[in-house]
C-alpha positions in Angstrom: -74.1 19.1 28.3 -74.2 20.3 31.9 -70.9 19.6 33.5 -69.5 17.7 30.7 -65.7 18.5 29.9 -65.0 18.6 26.2 -61.5 18.9 25.1 -60.7 20.2 21.5 -57.6 19.1 19.1 -56.2 22.5 19.3 -56.0 22.2 22.9 -54.9 18.5 23.3 -52.3 19.7 20.6 -51.0 22.5 22.9 -50.5 20.3 25.6 -48.4 18.0 23.9 -46.4 20.5 22.9 -45.9 21.6 26.6 -44.9 18.4 27.8 -42.8 17.7 25.0 -41.2 21.1 25.6 -40.7 20.2 29.2 -39.4 16.8 28.1 -36.5 18.3 25.9 -35.7 21.0 28.6 -35.2 18.0 31.2 -33.0 16.3 28.7 -30.8 19.1 27.9 -30.7 20.0 31.6 -29.3 16.5 32.3 -26.9 16.3 29.1 -25.5 19.7 30.3 -24.7 18.6 33.6 -23.1 14.9 32.4 -21.4 16.4 29.3 -17.8 16.0 30.8 -18.4 12.6 32.6 -19.9 11.0 29.2 -17.6 12.1 27.1 -14.5 11.0 29.2 -16.3 7.5 29.6 -16.7 7.3 25.6 -12.8 8.4 25.3 -11.7 6.0 27.8 -13.7 3.2 26.0 -12.3 4.0 22.6 -8.7 4.2 23.8 -9.2 0.5 25.8 -10.2 -0.4 22.4 -7.3 1.1 20.2 -5.1 -0.4 22.9 -6.3 -3.9 22.8 -5.8 -3.6 18.9 -2.2 -2.6 19.3 -1.4 -5.1 22.0 -3.0 -7.7 19.3 -0.8 -6.3 16.5 1.9 -6.4 18.9 1.9 -10.2 19.8 1.4 -11.0 16.1 4.6 -9.1 15.4 6.4 -11.0 18.1 5.2 -14.3 16.6 6.4 -13.3 13.4 9.7 -12.2 14.5 10.3 -15.7 16.1 9.6 -17.8 13.3 11.7 -15.7 11.2 14.7 -15.8 13.7 14.0 -19.8 14.2 14.4 -19.8 10.4 17.9 -18.2 10.5 18.9 -15.1 8.4 17.9 -15.2 4.8 20.6 -15.4 2.4 20.8 -12.6 -0.1 20.4 -13.2 -3.7 23.5 -11.5 -5.5 22.7 -13.3 -8.8 19.3 -11.8 -9.4 19.8 -8.9 -11.9 17.2 -6.0 -11.7 16.4 -4.1 -15.1 18.4 -1.0 -13.4 21.9 -3.0 -12.7 21.3 -4.5 -16.2 20.9 -0.5 -17.4 24.0 0.6 -15.5 26.1 -2.6 -17.2 25.1 -1.4 -20.5 25.6 1.9 -19.9 29.0 0.9 -18.7 29.4 -0.8 -21.8 28.9 2.7 -24.2 25.1 1.7 -25.2 23.1 4.7 -25.8 19.9 5.6 -23.9 17.5 4.1 -26.3 19.3 1.2 -26.8 19.0 0.6 -22.6 15.7 1.6 -22.1 14.8 -0.9 -24.5 16.9 -3.5 -23.5 16.1 -3.3 -20.1 12.5 -2.5 -19.9 12.6 0.7 -18.3 11.4 4.1 -19.4 13.3 6.7 -21.5 13.6 9.1 -18.4 15.2 6.3 -16.5 17.7 5.4 -19.1 18.3 8.9 -19.5 19.4 9.2 -16.1 21.2 6.1 -15.5 23.5 7.0 -18.6 23.8 10.6 -17.3 25.3 9.1 -13.8 27.6 6.6 -15.4 29.1 9.1 -17.5 29.4 11.2 -14.9 31.4 8.8 -12.8 33.7 8.3 -15.8 34.7 11.8 -15.7 
């Protein structure tokens, strides 16, 4: 064992920890020096993706609008009676809250409101 060089596990572990520490220190320094630039580049990329999505959605909306304009204005269907318009009619005729709610299929609270509004309009 004259002149033999022997490294123990303990010495090898210490050397690995020192090398790893130096690597981490260099990485932190690099991140610190380019931190602002990296964040700005990431933000610009995110903004560009958002802008692309907005432009795509705008183009789709323009297409839908053009198709709707080509069809023409839709005629409102005045013949369709909603449960609420029917409830107003029944309240005008003098039906009570329970009858209005059951006939129109609306809640009792809604029927109470409609009957109260109808009675307030007659005063």
